[in-house]
LUMVEX-453606 format. One record per atom (N, C-alpha, C): x, y, z; residue number from 1; atom name. Coordinates in Angstrom, 1 decimal, always signed. Layout:
N
<node><x>X</x><y>Y</y><z>Z</z><nr>NUM</nr><atom>CA</atom></node>
...
//
This chain:
80
<node><x>+133.9</x><y>-2.1</y><z>+16.0</z><nr>1</nr><atom>N</atom></node>
<node><x>+132.2</x><y>-1.4</y><z>+16.4</z><nr>1</nr><atom>CA</atom></node>
<node><x>+131.8</x><y>-1.5</y><z>+14.4</z><nr>1</nr><atom>C</atom></node>
<node><x>+130.5</x><y>-1.2</y><z>+14.9</z><nr>2</nr><atom>N</atom></node>
<node><x>+129.6</x><y>-0.7</y><z>+13.7</z><nr>2</nr><atom>CA</atom></node>
<node><x>+128.1</x><y>+0.0</y><z>+14.8</z><nr>2</nr><atom>C</atom></node>
<node><x>+127.5</x><y>+0.8</y><z>+13.2</z><nr>3</nr><atom>N</atom></node>
<node><x>+126.7</x><y>+1.8</y><z>+14.5</z><nr>3</nr><atom>CA</atom></node>
<node><x>+127.0</x><y>+2.7</y><z>+14.6</z><nr>3</nr><atom>C</atom></node>
<node><x>+127.9</x><y>+3.1</y><z>+14.3</z><nr>4</nr><atom>N</atom></node>
<node><x>+128.4</x><y>+4.3</y><z>+15.1</z><nr>4</nr><atom>CA</atom></node>
<node><x>+128.5</x><y>+5.4</y><z>+14.0</z><nr>4</nr><atom>C</atom></node>
<node><x>+128.7</x><y>+6.9</y><z>+14.5</z><nr>5</nr><atom>N</atom></node>
<node><x>+128.9</x><y>+7.8</y><z>+13.1</z><nr>5</nr><atom>CA</atom></node>
<node><x>+130.1</x><y>+8.3</y><z>+13.6</z><nr>5</nr><atom>C</atom></node>
<node><x>+130.7</x><y>+8.4</y><z>+12.9</z><nr>6</nr><atom>N</atom></node>
<node><x>+132.5</x><y>+9.7</y><z>+13.0</z><nr>6</nr><atom>CA</atom></node>
<node><x>+132.2</x><y>+11.0</y><z>+13.8</z><nr>6</nr><atom>C</atom></node>
<node><x>+132.8</x><y>+11.3</y><z>+14.9</z><nr>7</nr><atom>N</atom></node>
<node><x>+132.6</x><y>+12.0</y><z>+15.7</z><nr>7</nr><atom>CA</atom></node>
<node><x>+132.8</x><y>+13.5</y><z>+14.4</z><nr>7</nr><atom>C</atom></node>
<node><x>+131.6</x><y>+14.7</y><z>+15.4</z><nr>8</nr><atom>N</atom></node>
<node><x>+132.1</x><y>+15.8</y><z>+14.1</z><nr>8</nr><atom>CA</atom></node>
<node><x>+133.6</x><y>+16.5</y><z>+14.9</z><nr>8</nr><atom>C</atom></node>
<node><x>+133.3</x><y>+17.8</y><z>+14.3</z><nr>9</nr><atom>N</atom></node>
<node><x>+134.6</x><y>+19.0</y><z>+14.3</z><nr>9</nr><atom>CA</atom></node>
<node><x>+134.7</x><y>+19.1</y><z>+15.7</z><nr>9</nr><atom>C</atom></node>
<node><x>+134.0</x><y>+19.7</y><z>+16.5</z><nr>10</nr><atom>N</atom></node>
<node><x>+133.5</x><y>+19.5</y><z>+18.4</z><nr>10</nr><atom>CA</atom></node>
<node><x>+134.0</x><y>+18.6</y><z>+18.7</z><nr>10</nr><atom>C</atom></node>
<node><x>+133.6</x><y>+17.5</y><z>+18.3</z><nr>11</nr><atom>N</atom></node>
<node><x>+133.9</x><y>+16.5</y><z>+19.2</z><nr>11</nr><atom>CA</atom></node>
<node><x>+134.9</x><y>+16.0</y><z>+18.9</z><nr>11</nr><atom>C</atom></node>
<node><x>+135.7</x><y>+15.8</y><z>+18.0</z><nr>12</nr><atom>N</atom></node>
<node><x>+137.5</x><y>+15.3</y><z>+17.9</z><nr>12</nr><atom>CA</atom></node>
<node><x>+138.0</x><y>+16.5</y><z>+18.5</z><nr>12</nr><atom>C</atom></node>
<node><x>+137.6</x><y>+18.1</y><z>+18.3</z><nr>13</nr><atom>N</atom></node>
<node><x>+138.1</x><y>+18.8</y><z>+19.0</z><nr>13</nr><atom>CA</atom></node>
<node><x>+137.9</x><y>+18.6</y><z>+20.8</z><nr>13</nr><atom>C</atom></node>
<node><x>+136.9</x><y>+18.2</y><z>+20.9</z><nr>14</nr><atom>N</atom></node>
<node><x>+137.3</x><y>+17.8</y><z>+22.8</z><nr>14</nr><atom>CA</atom></node>
<node><x>+138.1</x><y>+16.5</y><z>+23.2</z><nr>14</nr><atom>C</atom></node>
<node><x>+137.9</x><y>+15.5</y><z>+21.9</z><nr>15</nr><atom>N</atom></node>
<node><x>+138.4</x><y>+14.2</y><z>+22.4</z><nr>15</nr><atom>CA</atom></node>
<node><x>+139.3</x><y>+14.4</y><z>+22.8</z><nr>15</nr><atom>C</atom></node>
<node><x>+140.0</x><y>+15.2</y><z>+22.1</z><nr>16</nr><atom>N</atom></node>
<node><x>+141.7</x><y>+14.7</y><z>+21.8</z><nr>16</nr><atom>CA</atom></node>
<node><x>+142.5</x><y>+15.8</y><z>+22.5</z><nr>16</nr><atom>C</atom></node>
<node><x>+141.3</x><y>+17.1</y><z>+23.1</z><nr>17</nr><atom>N</atom></node>
<node><x>+142.0</x><y>+18.1</y><z>+24.7</z><nr>17</nr><atom>CA</atom></node>
<node><x>+141.9</x><y>+17.4</y><z>+25.9</z><nr>17</nr><atom>C</atom></node>
<node><x>+140.9</x><y>+16.3</y><z>+25.2</z><nr>18</nr><atom>N</atom></node>
<node><x>+141.0</x><y>+15.3</y><z>+26.6</z><nr>18</nr><atom>CA</atom></node>
<node><x>+141.7</x><y>+15.1</y><z>+27.3</z><nr>18</nr><atom>C</atom></node>
<node><x>+141.5</x><y>+13.8</y><z>+26.0</z><nr>19</nr><atom>N</atom></node>
<node><x>+143.0</x><y>+12.9</y><z>+26.1</z><nr>19</nr><atom>CA</atom></node>
<node><x>+144.4</x><y>+13.4</y><z>+26.7</z><nr>19</nr><atom>C</atom></node>
<node><x>+144.9</x><y>+14.5</y><z>+26.0</z><nr>20</nr><atom>N</atom></node>
<node><x>+146.0</x><y>+15.2</y><z>+25.7</z><nr>20</nr><atom>CA</atom></node>
<node><x>+146.3</x><y>+16.1</y><z>+27.2</z><nr>20</nr><atom>C</atom></node>
<node><x>+145.0</x><y>+16.6</y><z>+27.8</z><nr>21</nr><atom>N</atom></node>
<node><x>+145.6</x><y>+16.9</y><z>+29.4</z><nr>21</nr><atom>CA</atom></node>
<node><x>+145.4</x><y>+15.8</y><z>+30.3</z><nr>21</nr><atom>C</atom></node>
<node><x>+145.3</x><y>+14.4</y><z>+30.3</z><nr>22</nr><atom>N</atom></node>
<node><x>+145.2</x><y>+13.3</y><z>+31.1</z><nr>22</nr><atom>CA</atom></node>
<node><x>+147.1</x><y>+13.0</y><z>+31.2</z><nr>22</nr><atom>C</atom></node>
<node><x>+147.2</x><y>+12.9</y><z>+30.0</z><nr>23</nr><atom>N</atom></node>
<node><x>+148.5</x><y>+11.7</y><z>+29.7</z><nr>23</nr><atom>CA</atom></node>
<node><x>+149.6</x><y>+12.5</y><z>+28.7</z><nr>23</nr><atom>C</atom></node>
<node><x>+149.7</x><y>+13.9</y><z>+29.2</z><nr>24</nr><atom>N</atom></node>
<node><x>+150.9</x><y>+15.0</y><z>+28.4</z><nr>24</nr><atom>CA</atom></node>
<node><x>+152.0</x><y>+14.1</y><z>+28.5</z><nr>24</nr><atom>C</atom></node>
<node><x>+152.8</x><y>+13.0</y><z>+27.1</z><nr>25</nr><atom>N</atom></node>
<node><x>+154.1</x><y>+12.7</y><z>+27.4</z><nr>25</nr><atom>CA</atom></node>
<node><x>+154.3</x><y>+11.5</y><z>+27.8</z><nr>25</nr><atom>C</atom></node>
<node><x>+152.7</x><y>+11.1</y><z>+28.3</z><nr>26</nr><atom>N</atom></node>
<node><x>+154.0</x><y>+10.3</y><z>+29.4</z><nr>26</nr><atom>CA</atom></node>
<node><x>+153.2</x><y>+8.7</y><z>+28.3</z><nr>26</nr><atom>C</atom></node>
<node><x>+152.1</x><y>+8.9</y><z>+27.1</z><nr>27</nr><atom>N</atom></node>
<node><x>+151.6</x><y>+7.4</y><z>+26.5</z><nr>27</nr><atom>CA</atom></node>
<node><x>+151.8</x><y>+8.2</y><z>+24.6</z><nr>27</nr><atom>C</atom></node>
<node><x>+151.7</x><y>+7.0</y><z>+24.4</z><nr>28</nr><atom>N</atom></node>
<node><x>+151.6</x><y>+6.9</y><z>+22.5</z><nr>28</nr><atom>CA</atom></node>
<node><x>+150.5</x><y>+6.1</y><z>+22.5</z><nr>28</nr><atom>C</atom></node>
<node><x>+149.2</x><y>+6.8</y><z>+20.9</z><nr>29</nr><atom>N</atom></node>
<node><x>+148.5</x><y>+6.3</y><z>+20.7</z><nr>29</nr><atom>CA</atom></node>
<node><x>+148.6</x><y>+6.2</y><z>+19.1</z><nr>29</nr><atom>C</atom></node>
<node><x>+147.7</x><y>+5.6</y><z>+19.4</z><nr>30</nr><atom>N</atom></node>
<node><x>+148.1</x><y>+4.6</y><z>+17.7</z><nr>30</nr><atom>CA</atom></node>
<node><x>+146.3</x><y>+4.3</y><z>+17.2</z><nr>30</nr><atom>C</atom></node>
<node><x>+145.8</x><y>+5.6</y><z>+16.6</z><nr>31</nr><atom>N</atom></node>
<node><x>+144.6</x><y>+5.0</y><z>+16.5</z><nr>31</nr><atom>CA</atom></node>
<node><x>+144.0</x><y>+4.2</y><z>+15.2</z><nr>31</nr><atom>C</atom></node>
<node><x>+143.3</x><y>+2.8</y><z>+15.0</z><nr>32</nr><atom>N</atom></node>
<node><x>+143.5</x><y>+2.1</y><z>+14.0</z><nr>32</nr><atom>CA</atom></node>
<node><x>+141.9</x><y>+2.2</y><z>+13.8</z><nr>32</nr><atom>C</atom></node>
<node><x>+141.2</x><y>+2.9</y><z>+12.3</z><nr>33</nr><atom>N</atom></node>
<node><x>+140.1</x><y>+2.6</y><z>+11.8</z><nr>33</nr><atom>CA</atom></node>
<node><x>+140.1</x><y>+3.6</y><z>+10.4</z><nr>33</nr><atom>C</atom></node>
<node><x>+139.0</x><y>+3.3</y><z>+10.1</z><nr>34</nr><atom>N</atom></node>
<node><x>+138.8</x><y>+3.0</y><z>+8.6</z><nr>34</nr><atom>CA</atom></node>
<node><x>+138.5</x><y>+4.5</y><z>+7.6</z><nr>34</nr><atom>C</atom></node>
<node><x>+138.9</x><y>+4.8</y><z>+6.3</z><nr>35</nr><atom>N</atom></node>
<node><x>+139.3</x><y>+6.1</y><z>+5.8</z><nr>35</nr><atom>CA</atom></node>
<node><x>+137.8</x><y>+7.5</y><z>+6.4</z><nr>35</nr><atom>C</atom></node>
<node><x>+136.6</x><y>+6.5</y><z>+6.8</z><nr>36</nr><atom>N</atom></node>
<node><x>+135.8</x><y>+7.2</y><z>+7.0</z><nr>36</nr><atom>CA</atom></node>
<node><x>+135.8</x><y>+7.9</y><z>+8.6</z><nr>36</nr><atom>C</atom></node>
<node><x>+136.4</x><y>+7.0</y><z>+9.2</z><nr>37</nr><atom>N</atom></node>
<node><x>+137.1</x><y>+8.2</y><z>+10.8</z><nr>37</nr><atom>CA</atom></node>
<node><x>+138.1</x><y>+8.5</y><z>+10.2</z><nr>37</nr><atom>C</atom></node>
<node><x>+138.8</x><y>+8.7</y><z>+9.9</z><nr>38</nr><atom>N</atom></node>
<node><x>+140.2</x><y>+8.8</y><z>+9.3</z><nr>38</nr><atom>CA</atom></node>
<node><x>+140.0</x><y>+9.6</y><z>+8.8</z><nr>38</nr><atom>C</atom></node>
<node><x>+139.8</x><y>+11.0</y><z>+8.7</z><nr>39</nr><atom>N</atom></node>
<node><x>+139.2</x><y>+11.9</y><z>+7.6</z><nr>39</nr><atom>CA</atom></node>
<node><x>+139.7</x><y>+13.4</y><z>+7.7</z><nr>39</nr><atom>C</atom></node>
<node><x>+139.8</x><y>+13.9</y><z>+6.7</z><nr>40</nr><atom>N</atom></node>
<node><x>+139.8</x><y>+15.4</y><z>+7.1</z><nr>40</nr><atom>CA</atom></node>
<node><x>+141.6</x><y>+15.6</y><z>+7.6</z><nr>40</nr><atom>C</atom></node>
<node><x>+142.2</x><y>+15.5</y><z>+6.9</z><nr>41</nr><atom>N</atom></node>
<node><x>+143.6</x><y>+16.0</y><z>+7.2</z><nr>41</nr><atom>CA</atom></node>
<node><x>+144.0</x><y>+14.4</y><z>+8.9</z><nr>41</nr><atom>C</atom></node>
<node><x>+144.5</x><y>+15.9</y><z>+10.0</z><nr>42</nr><atom>N</atom></node>
<node><x>+144.7</x><y>+14.8</y><z>+11.0</z><nr>42</nr><atom>CA</atom></node>
<node><x>+144.8</x><y>+16.4</y><z>+12.2</z><nr>42</nr><atom>C</atom></node>
<node><x>+143.1</x><y>+16.6</y><z>+12.2</z><nr>43</nr><atom>N</atom></node>
<node><x>+143.1</x><y>+17.8</y><z>+12.9</z><nr>43</nr><atom>CA</atom></node>
<node><x>+142.7</x><y>+17.0</y><z>+14.5</z><nr>43</nr><atom>C</atom></node>
<node><x>+142.2</x><y>+16.2</y><z>+14.6</z><nr>44</nr><atom>N</atom></node>
<node><x>+143.1</x><y>+15.4</y><z>+16.0</z><nr>44</nr><atom>CA</atom></node>
<node><x>+143.8</x><y>+15.5</y><z>+16.4</z><nr>44</nr><atom>C</atom></node>
<node><x>+144.6</x><y>+15.0</y><z>+16.0</z><nr>45</nr><atom>N</atom></node>
<node><x>+146.7</x><y>+14.7</y><z>+15.7</z><nr>45</nr><atom>CA</atom></node>
<node><x>+146.9</x><y>+15.9</y><z>+16.3</z><nr>45</nr><atom>C</atom></node>
<node><x>+146.7</x><y>+17.3</y><z>+15.0</z><nr>46</nr><atom>N</atom></node>
<node><x>+147.3</x><y>+18.3</y><z>+15.8</z><nr>46</nr><atom>CA</atom></node>
<node><x>+146.8</x><y>+18.9</y><z>+17.1</z><nr>46</nr><atom>C</atom></node>
<node><x>+145.8</x><y>+18.9</y><z>+17.4</z><nr>47</nr><atom>N</atom></node>
<node><x>+145.7</x><y>+19.1</y><z>+18.6</z><nr>47</nr><atom>CA</atom></node>
<node><x>+145.9</x><y>+18.7</y><z>+20.3</z><nr>47</nr><atom>C</atom></node>
<node><x>+146.0</x><y>+17.0</y><z>+19.9</z><nr>48</nr><atom>N</atom></node>
<node><x>+147.0</x><y>+16.2</y><z>+21.0</z><nr>48</nr><atom>CA</atom></node>
<node><x>+148.0</x><y>+16.5</y><z>+21.0</z><nr>48</nr><atom>C</atom></node>
<node><x>+149.0</x><y>+17.0</y><z>+20.1</z><nr>49</nr><atom>N</atom></node>
<node><x>+150.2</x><y>+16.9</y><z>+20.3</z><nr>49</nr><atom>CA</atom></node>
<node><x>+150.2</x><y>+18.3</y><z>+20.3</z><nr>49</nr><atom>C</atom></node>
<node><x>+149.7</x><y>+19.3</y><z>+19.8</z><nr>50</nr><atom>N</atom></node>
<node><x>+149.4</x><y>+20.4</y><z>+20.9</z><nr>50</nr><atom>CA</atom></node>
<node><x>+149.6</x><y>+21.3</y><z>+21.9</z><nr>50</nr><atom>C</atom></node>
<node><x>+148.9</x><y>+19.4</y><z>+22.4</z><nr>51</nr><atom>N</atom></node>
<node><x>+148.6</x><y>+19.2</y><z>+24.5</z><nr>51</nr><atom>CA</atom></node>
<node><x>+149.8</x><y>+18.4</y><z>+24.6</z><nr>51</nr><atom>C</atom></node>
<node><x>+150.8</x><y>+17.9</y><z>+24.4</z><nr>52</nr><atom>N</atom></node>
<node><x>+151.6</x><y>+17.0</y><z>+24.5</z><nr>52</nr><atom>CA</atom></node>
<node><x>+151.6</x><y>+15.6</y><z>+24.5</z><nr>52</nr><atom>C</atom></node>
<node><x>+151.1</x><y>+15.0</y><z>+23.7</z><nr>53</nr><atom>N</atom></node>
<node><x>+150.2</x><y>+13.4</y><z>+22.9</z><nr>53</nr><atom>CA</atom></node>
<node><x>+151.0</x><y>+13.3</y><z>+21.8</z><nr>53</nr><atom>C</atom></node>
<node><x>+151.4</x><y>+12.2</y><z>+22.0</z><nr>54</nr><atom>N</atom></node>
<node><x>+152.0</x><y>+11.6</y><z>+20.9</z><nr>54</nr><atom>CA</atom></node>
<node><x>+151.1</x><y>+10.5</y><z>+20.3</z><nr>54</nr><atom>C</atom></node>
<node><x>+150.3</x><y>+11.2</y><z>+19.3</z><nr>55</nr><atom>N</atom></node>
<node><x>+149.2</x><y>+10.6</y><z>+18.4</z><nr>55</nr><atom>CA</atom></node>
<node><x>+149.7</x><y>+10.8</y><z>+16.9</z><nr>55</nr><atom>C</atom></node>
<node><x>+148.8</x><y>+9.2</y><z>+16.0</z><nr>56</nr><atom>N</atom></node>
<node><x>+149.1</x><y>+9.3</y><z>+15.0</z><nr>56</nr><atom>CA</atom></node>
<node><x>+147.8</x><y>+8.2</y><z>+14.8</z><nr>56</nr><atom>C</atom></node>
<node><x>+147.3</x><y>+8.6</y><z>+13.3</z><nr>57</nr><atom>N</atom></node>
<node><x>+146.1</x><y>+7.9</y><z>+12.8</z><nr>57</nr><atom>CA</atom></node>
<node><x>+146.6</x><y>+7.2</y><z>+11.8</z><nr>57</nr><atom>C</atom></node>
<node><x>+146.1</x><y>+6.2</y><z>+11.6</z><nr>58</nr><atom>N</atom></node>
<node><x>+146.4</x><y>+4.8</y><z>+10.8</z><nr>58</nr><atom>CA</atom></node>
<node><x>+145.3</x><y>+4.0</y><z>+10.5</z><nr>58</nr><atom>C</atom></node>
<node><x>+145.5</x><y>+3.3</y><z>+9.2</z><nr>59</nr><atom>N</atom></node>
<node><x>+144.6</x><y>+2.8</y><z>+8.5</z><nr>59</nr><atom>CA</atom></node>
<node><x>+144.1</x><y>+1.2</y><z>+8.5</z><nr>59</nr><atom>C</atom></node>
<node><x>+145.8</x><y>+0.8</y><z>+8.8</z><nr>60</nr><atom>N</atom></node>
<node><x>+146.1</x><y>-0.5</y><z>+9.4</z><nr>60</nr><atom>CA</atom></node>
<node><x>+147.1</x><y>-1.0</y><z>+10.6</z><nr>60</nr><atom>C</atom></node>
<node><x>+146.5</x><y>-1.7</y><z>+11.2</z><nr>61</nr><atom>N</atom></node>
<node><x>+146.9</x><y>-2.5</y><z>+12.6</z><nr>61</nr><atom>CA</atom></node>
<node><x>+148.2</x><y>-2.7</y><z>+12.2</z><nr>61</nr><atom>C</atom></node>
<node><x>+148.7</x><y>-3.3</y><z>+11.1</z><nr>62</nr><atom>N</atom></node>
<node><x>+150.6</x><y>-3.5</y><z>+10.6</z><nr>62</nr><atom>CA</atom></node>
<node><x>+151.3</x><y>-2.0</y><z>+11.0</z><nr>62</nr><atom>C</atom></node>
<node><x>+150.8</x><y>-1.5</y><z>+10.2</z><nr>63</nr><atom>N</atom></node>
<node><x>+151.7</x><y>+0.6</y><z>+10.8</z><nr>63</nr><atom>CA</atom></node>
<node><x>+151.2</x><y>+0.8</y><z>+11.6</z><nr>63</nr><atom>C</atom></node>
<node><x>+150.0</x><y>+0.9</y><z>+12.8</z><nr>64</nr><atom>N</atom></node>
<node><x>+150.1</x><y>+1.5</y><z>+13.9</z><nr>64</nr><atom>CA</atom></node>
<node><x>+151.3</x><y>+0.6</y><z>+14.2</z><nr>64</nr><atom>C</atom></node>
<node><x>+151.1</x><y>-0.1</y><z>+14.7</z><nr>65</nr><atom>N</atom></node>
<node><x>+152.1</x><y>-1.4</y><z>+15.8</z><nr>65</nr><atom>CA</atom></node>
<node><x>+153.9</x><y>-0.9</y><z>+14.9</z><nr>65</nr><atom>C</atom></node>
<node><x>+154.1</x><y>-0.8</y><z>+14.3</z><nr>66</nr><atom>N</atom></node>
<node><x>+155.4</x><y>-0.6</y><z>+13.9</z><nr>66</nr><atom>CA</atom></node>
<node><x>+155.5</x><y>+0.7</y><z>+14.5</z><nr>66</nr><atom>C</atom></node>
<node><x>+154.6</x><y>+2.3</y><z>+14.1</z><nr>67</nr><atom>N</atom></node>
<node><x>+154.9</x><y>+3.5</y><z>+14.6</z><nr>67</nr><atom>CA</atom></node>
<node><x>+154.8</x><y>+3.2</y><z>+16.4</z><nr>67</nr><atom>C</atom></node>
<node><x>+154.5</x><y>+2.2</y><z>+16.9</z><nr>68</nr><atom>N</atom></node>
<node><x>+154.3</x><y>+2.2</y><z>+18.4</z><nr>68</nr><atom>CA</atom></node>
<node><x>+155.6</x><y>+1.7</y><z>+18.8</z><nr>68</nr><atom>C</atom></node>
<node><x>+156.1</x><y>+0.9</y><z>+18.3</z><nr>69</nr><atom>N</atom></node>
<node><x>+157.4</x><y>-0.2</y><z>+18.5</z><nr>69</nr><atom>CA</atom></node>
<node><x>+158.3</x><y>+0.8</y><z>+18.6</z><nr>69</nr><atom>C</atom></node>
<node><x>+158.6</x><y>+1.9</y><z>+17.4</z><nr>70</nr><atom>N</atom></node>
<node><x>+159.4</x><y>+2.6</y><z>+16.8</z><nr>70</nr><atom>CA</atom></node>
<node><x>+160.0</x><y>+3.5</y><z>+17.9</z><nr>70</nr><atom>C</atom></node>
<node><x>+161.4</x><y>+3.5</y><z>+18.5</z><nr>71</nr><atom>N</atom></node>
<node><x>+162.5</x><y>+4.0</y><z>+19.4</z><nr>71</nr><atom>CA</atom></node>
<node><x>+162.0</x><y>+5.6</y><z>+18.9</z><nr>71</nr><atom>C</atom></node>
<node><x>+161.9</x><y>+6.4</y><z>+19.7</z><nr>72</nr><atom>N</atom></node>
<node><x>+162.0</x><y>+7.8</y><z>+19.7</z><nr>72</nr><atom>CA</atom></node>
<node><x>+163.0</x><y>+8.3</y><z>+20.2</z><nr>72</nr><atom>C</atom></node>
<node><x>+164.2</x><y>+8.7</y><z>+19.8</z><nr>73</nr><atom>N</atom></node>
<node><x>+165.6</x><y>+9.1</y><z>+19.7</z><nr>73</nr><atom>CA</atom></node>
<node><x>+165.3</x><y>+10.4</y><z>+20.5</z><nr>73</nr><atom>C</atom></node>
<node><x>+164.1</x><y>+11.1</y><z>+20.2</z><nr>74</nr><atom>N</atom></node>
<node><x>+164.0</x><y>+13.0</y><z>+20.2</z><nr>74</nr><atom>CA</atom></node>
<node><x>+163.7</x><y>+12.6</y><z>+22.3</z><nr>74</nr><atom>C</atom></node>
<node><x>+163.4</x><y>+11.5</y><z>+22.3</z><nr>75</nr><atom>N</atom></node>
<node><x>+163.2</x><y>+11.3</y><z>+24.0</z><nr>75</nr><atom>CA</atom></node>
<node><x>+164.2</x><y>+11.8</y><z>+25.0</z><nr>75</nr><atom>C</atom></node>
<node><x>+164.1</x><y>+12.3</y><z>+25.9</z><nr>76</nr><atom>N</atom></node>
<node><x>+165.3</x><y>+12.8</y><z>+26.6</z><nr>76</nr><atom>CA</atom></node>
<node><x>+165.8</x><y>+11.9</y><z>+27.9</z><nr>76</nr><atom>C</atom></node>
<node><x>+166.3</x><y>+11.5</y><z>+28.3</z><nr>77</nr><atom>N</atom></node>
<node><x>+167.1</x><y>+10.5</y><z>+29.4</z><nr>77</nr><atom>CA</atom></node>
<node><x>+166.4</x><y>+10.6</y><z>+30.6</z><nr>77</nr><atom>C</atom></node>
<node><x>+165.6</x><y>+9.8</y><z>+31.2</z><nr>78</nr><atom>N</atom></node>
<node><x>+164.5</x><y>+9.7</y><z>+32.4</z><nr>78</nr><atom>CA</atom></node>
<node><x>+166.4</x><y>+10.3</y><z>+33.6</z><nr>78</nr><atom>C</atom></node>
<node><x>+165.3</x><y>+11.4</y><z>+34.4</z><nr>79</nr><atom>N</atom></node>
<node><x>+166.3</x><y>+11.2</y><z>+35.8</z><nr>79</nr><atom>CA</atom></node>
<node><x>+166.8</x><y>+10.1</y><z>+36.4</z><nr>79</nr><atom>C</atom></node>
<node><x>+167.7</x><y>+9.7</y><z>+36.9</z><nr>80</nr><atom>N</atom></node>
<node><x>+168.0</x><y>+9.1</y><z>+37.7</z><nr>80</nr><atom>CA</atom></node>
<node><x>+168.5</x><y>+9.3</y><z>+39.0</z><nr>80</nr><atom>C</atom></node>
//
């Protein structure tokens, strides 16, 4: 996409909180974007993780896919 501006601080907070509230512990989100969009540390990621969402920022699709496909050994076993 082109022509969009990176979200402001409050917009990042609200967006991450909204996504996390809809799917805590259910999905992993890999955000792939340019440095202009992935900036100022990992504020949005921290907000999302504090609300139970597993998310990370990446600058390349291969890195994002590697992270998404990695088995997370910290997940509890499913109830049967």
